[in-house]
N, C-alpha and C positions, 0 to 999 in steps of 0.2 A: 741498356744498349740501344743506340739510335737505329732507325730502320736501315740507314745506309751501311752501318757496320754489321748489323744482323745479316744483311744481304751477303756481305763478304764472307762471313762465318759459314753460312749455309752452303754457299757455292764452293768454298774451299774444300769442304768435305766431298762434294760432288766431283770436284777436280781430282781429289785423292782417289776416289773410286774409278774415275776415268782412266787414270794412268796405272793404277794397280792392276786393273783387269786386262789392260793391253800389254803390260810389261812382265807380268809374272811368268809368262810362257818362256821368256828368255832364260830365266834361272832354272827352268825345268827342262831345257833342251837336252841335257844328257839322259834324262829319264825317257823323254819322248824318242830320242834317237835309238835307245836300246829297245824300248817296248814296241815301237811302230816300225823299226828297221829303216830309219831315215838316213840319207846321205848328207854330207856337208852342204852341197849346193841346194838340196831340198830344204835344209834348215834355214839357209839364207833366203830362199824363196818364200818361206813362211813370213819372214819380216817384210820382204818386199811386197808380197800380196796385200798385206794389211795397209802398207803405206801408200801404194799406188791407188787402191780403191778409195782410201781416205782422202788422198789428194784430189781425185776426180770429184768426189762428193763435196769437198771443201769449196770448190768453185761456186757452188750454189748455196752453201750452208748459211753464210751471213745474210744473203739476200732473202732466203727463206724466213729467217728470224725476223727481219724487218717487215716482211709481207704478212706473216701469220702470228707474230707475237713472240717475244723473247722467252717469257715464262713458259708458254705452252711448248715451245721447241725444246727447252731444257728438260722439262719433265718427260716428254715423250722419248727423247734421246736416252735419258737415264734408264727408263724402263726397258727400252729396246736392247741396249747393249748389255744390260744385266741378264736378259733372257738368252742372248747369244753366248754370253760367258758360260752360263749353265749348260748350254748345248755343246760347248766345246768339250766338256767332259765325256760326251758320247762318241767322240771321234774314234774311228777304227783304222785309219790309215792316212796317207798323205793327202788324198783327194778330199776326204771329209774334213780333215784339219784345215786345209787350205780354204774350203768353203766357209767354215766358221770364221777364219781370219778375215776373209773378204766381207762377210756380214758384219763383223766387228768394225771394219773400216767405214762401212756405210752408216752404222748407227752412232758411232762416236764422233763423226766429223762435225755434227751440228752443234755440239755443246760449246766449245771454247769461244768461237766468235760471238755467240749470243751472250755468254756469261761476261766476257770482257767488255762488251759494249755496255752492259748494265752497270758493271762496277765503275767504269770511267765516267759514265753519265751521272752516277749517284754521288760522286766525290769531286769537290772543287780542285782546281789545278794545284793548290798549295800542298796537298798531300795525296795527289793522284798516284804517284809512283809507289808510295807506301801501301795504299789500298790494293794496287795491282800485285805488289810483292806478297801481301798476306794471302790473296787469292791463289797466286802461283805457288805459294808454299805447299798447298795441297798436292800439287803435281810432284814436288820433291818427296814429300812423305809417301805418296803412292808408289813412286819408283823404289824408295827405300824399303818399304814393306814387301814389295814384290821381289826384292833381292834375297838377302840371307834368310829372313823369316819365311818367304815363299818357298825357297829351296828346302829349308828344314822341314816345313810342313809337308812338302811333297814327298820327302823321304819317309816321314812318319805315317802319313795317311794315304799316300798315293796321289799322283798328279790329277786323276779324274775327280777325286773328292774336293780338291782345291777349287776347281772350276765350278763345281756344284755349289759349294759354300759361298763363293764370291758372288755368283749370280743371285742367290737368295738374299744376301745382304743388300745388294743394290736395289732389288724390288722393294724390300722393306723400307729402305731409306727413301725411296721415291714416294712412298705413301706418307712418310713423316714430313719430308720437305714440302710436299704439296699443301700441307696444312699450315706451315709456318712461313713459307716464302711469300712475301707480300703480293697480294693479287694484283696490285697496281705495278708490279715489277715489269715494266716494259717502257719503251721509248715512245712518247706520244708525238710522233712525227707524222707528216703527211704520207699518204700511200707512196711507196718507193717507185721510182721509174722502172721501166722494163730492164731486164737484166743486162742486155748489151749496152744500153745507154749509161746505166749506173757504172758498169765496169770501165767504159770508155772515159767517163768523167774522173774516176779515181786515178787511172793511169796518166791522165792529163794534169793531175795535181802536182804542184811543185815539190820535188823531193821524194815522191813515192817510188819511182823506179829504182833508185839506188837502195832504198830501204828494202824493196822487194828482192833484189839480187843478194844483198848482204844476209838477209834472213835465210835465203836458200843455202848460202855457203855455210853458215853456222850450223844449220840443220844437218848438213852432210856429215860434219864431225860428230855432232851430238848423237845421231842415230847409229853411226858406226860403233861408237863406244857403247851405247845402250844395247845394241844387238849382239856384239861379239866379245865384249870384255869378260863376261863370266866364263865362256868357253875358252877364251885366250888364256886366262889364269889357270883354268882346269888342265889344259893341254900343255902349255909351255912351262909353267912353274909348279906343276903337280899339286895344285890346291885340291882339296876334296870338294865335293859338290856344294856343301853348305858354305865353306869358307870362300869359294870362288864367287858365289852369288852375293855373299855378305860384303866381301872386299870390293867388288865391282860397283856396289851401290853405296856403301857407307862413305867411301872416299870421294865419290862424286856428289852424292845428294846432300850430305851434311855440309860439306864445304860450299857446295852450290847454294844451299839455303842461307848460309852465313853471308855469302857474296850478295845474294838477292836482298837480304835485309839491309845490309850496308849500302848497296846500290840504290835502293829505294829512298833511303834517308838522304844519301848524298845528292842524288839527282833532284829531289825536292828542294834541298837547300841551295844547290847551285842555280836552279831555274828561277829562284826569286830575285837573283841579281844579274843573271846572264841569260840572254835569249837562247843560247846554245848549251845551256847547262846540262840538259838530259843527254844530248848528243855527246858532250864532253865525257860524261860518266860512262856512257856506252863504249866510247873509243878506248878509254883507259882499261875497261874490262876486257875488251877484245885483244889489246896488246899483251896483257898478262896471260890471257888464254892461249894466244898463239905461241908464245915462247915456251910455255910449259906443255902444250900439246906436242911440240917438236921434241922436247926432252922426254916425254912419255914414250914416244916411239924409239928413242935412242937408248933408253936404260936397259941394262942386261940383268939387273937384280930386282926382285919383286918389291922390296921395301922402297927403293929409290923410285921405281916406276909408279908405285901407288902414291908416293909423296908428290911427284910431278902431276899425276892425274888429279889429285886433290886441289892443287893450286890452279890447274887449268879450269876445274869446275868452279872455283871461287870467282875467277874472272868471267866465266860464262854466266854465272848468276847475276853479276852486275849488269851484263848486257841484257839478259832475259827479262828482268823486271821492268825495263824501260822500253821494251818493244811497243807495247800498246800506248803508253804515254807519249812517245815520240810520234807514233802514228796519229795521235790526237792533234799534234801540231802540224800535221801534213794534210789531213783530210777533214772535212766537216763532220759534225757529230752524227748526222743521219747517214753517213757513209761508212762509219767505223766498223760495224760488224761485217759488211760486205768486203771492205778493204782488208780486214784481218783474215777473212776466209781466203782471200787471194794469197796472202802470205802463207797461210797453212797449206794451200795447194803447192806452192813452190817448195816449201820446206819438206813436206812429206814425200813429194815426188822424187826429189834428189836424195831424200833419206832412204827411199826404196832402192835407189841406185847404189847407195853406200852399203846397205845391208846385203844386197845380193852380190854386188861387185866385189866386196871384200871377201865374201865366201868363195866366189868363183876364182878370184885371183890369189887365193890364200897360198897356193903352192908356187906362185910366181914371185910375188914381192913380199908376201907375209903380212900379217896384221900390223906388225911394227912398221913396215914400209908404208902401209896405208895411213897410219897415224902421223908419220912424218909429213906425208903429202897434205893431210888435213890441216896440220899446223901452218903450212905455207899458205893455204887457202884462207885461213883465218887472218893471217898477217896482212894479206892483200885486202881483205874485207875491212880491216881497221883503217887502212890508208884511204879506202873509198869513203868510209863513214866520216872521216875527218874532213872530207871535202863537200859534204852535204850542205846546201845553202841554209842560212839561218831560217828557222821556222817562222811561218806567218801566223798572224793572230786569227782566231776563229770566234765568231759571235756565238755564244751558247744558244742551243735550241731548247725549247720547252721540254721537260721530261718529268716523270714522277717515279718514285720508288716506294 
């Protein structure tokens, strides 16, 4: 295995832990609600607290990796969020649980921008989308494990023990990955400019602003599904706790993973003959996602709703795996981690709005109404993406892995 693919393998497992630790709480919401006497708005606020803190920290996460080293930031972030995961198991009420979710947002925000910058720098353009797809597959597996398996484990061993175990696993893996992650895994660029100048240059880049707004719009739908779908199935269709968590994640993550693998291959192939190949692949993915998100909200039986949810996730996977590769066509190499952290800010901020807003408006329009609205937003995003200018060429910068 070459160093560039070893890097992808090691970081894919870190990505798995990143999302497993943050997502498992949503499959455990019924247990938390009963044990800690939480209300629906409080449950929504738990998701929003994490996302809004994560969003704020994301503003500086990519720049921090450029300033202090991508490898160092990845390892510190992994250790820190694993410790916070373990502390979550000690929560005694809404206040302490909210504090750990906020701490999780701080510690996890620094990983993704640093990791994706390394992955895209380590792989040439001809298979860049595939490399990103393989790394991002860790995210899908993390969410999948946090669903049905997480809910089942919570019923067997108690929700507190789940957080204790996951925290310990993360610390142990941090020790392992520190030995095998190439010590040269960083971008050998000049010292980055100050934060404000770096951000100003990125927003001035041709095509970045529409990418920024589209990412935010897609994140709105993604986080609403991730936060509320297990409880929606539990309450509306009378699924038991395990089946609600399993169904909400299997139908989204397995199909999303398949879409990601196809999208990575398709985008790499299209980009070899068309300058807009990656954008074309993303647009097709969003059109598919929009139609079936609308159908997800309209279905009145569980099997049809889950089928529509799965196809929505397939289209979303095609979009997801090409976010960073498209960003590589929009900004220069030494701006990528900072640029992606700005996307993360936008995505998680509106994700917090979606998580809390859907809970607060649950008695007004219902989760199904919110899903219909999200589908319309995705459709408008696809139209905007189709109008992004053709990407410009970038001269590669020196780097090492």
